[in-house]
C-alpha positions in Angstrom: 76.2 98.9 77.7 74.1 96.4 75.9 72.5 93.7 78.1 71.4 90.3 76.9 70.2 87.1 78.7 72.5 84.1 78.7 69.9 82.2 76.7 69.9 84.8 73.9 73.7 85.0 74.1 73.9 81.3 73.5 71.7 81.6 70.4 73.7 84.6 69.0 77.2 84.1 70.3 78.9 84.5 66.9 77.1 87.8 66.1 77.8 89.0 69.7 81.5 88.3 69.4 81.6 90.0 66.1 79.8 93.1 67.4 82.0 93.3 70.5 85.1 93.2 68.4 83.9 95.6 65.7 82.4 98.2 68.1 84.6 97.9 71.1 81.4 98.0 73.2 81.1 95.5 76.1 78.0 93.3 76.5 76.5 92.4 79.8 75.3 88.8 79.8 72.7 88.3 82.5 71.1 85.2 84.1 68.3 84.6 86.6 70.6 83.9 89.4 72.2 87.4 89.4 75.6 86.0 88.5 76.2 88.2 85.4 79.3 88.6 83.3 80.7 91.2 80.9 82.0 90.2 77.5 84.7 92.4 76.0 87.1 92.0 73.1 90.5 90.6 73.6 92.0 93.8 72.4 90.1 95.8 75.0 91.0 93.4 77.7 94.7 93.8 76.8 94.4 97.6 76.9 92.8 97.4 80.4 95.6 95.2 81.6 98.3 97.5 80.2 96.6 100.5 81.8 96.4 98.7 85.2 100.1 97.8 84.9 101.1 101.4 84.1 99.0 102.7 87.1 100.6 100.1 89.4 104.1 101.2 88.6 105.2 103.9 91.1 105.8 107.2 89.3 104.8 106.0 85.9 101.6 108.1 85.6 103.5 111.2 86.7 106.3 110.4 84.2 103.8 110.0 81.3 102.1 113.3 82.2 105.4 115.1 82.4 106.4 113.7 79.0 103.1 114.8 77.5 103.7 118.3 78.8 107.2 118.5 77.3 107.3 120.7 74.1 108.5 118.7 71.1 111.4 121.2 70.6 112.7 120.1 74.0 112.8 116.5 73.1 115.7 114.6 71.6 115.4 112.7 68.3 114.4 109.1 68.6 117.6 107.8 67.1 119.6 109.6 69.9 117.7 107.9 72.7 120.0 105.6 74.7 118.2 102.4 75.6 
């Protein structure tokens, strides 16, 4: 992970935002007080939130893994799924 001081982050915030969004790589922003922060793209944040939500739903991970192990020929067509 790239690390940058808060002073340099202030000077280059537009480029840092562009890089974070383009590369999907977080940036550690540091200060002299040891109160650091990590900058990530909004898309990556939403992905993290969705993953946490899935992991917090009882049985969801197991269901996803079971579905991933199901051969395609054992699946029903999408238009026959009852919602």
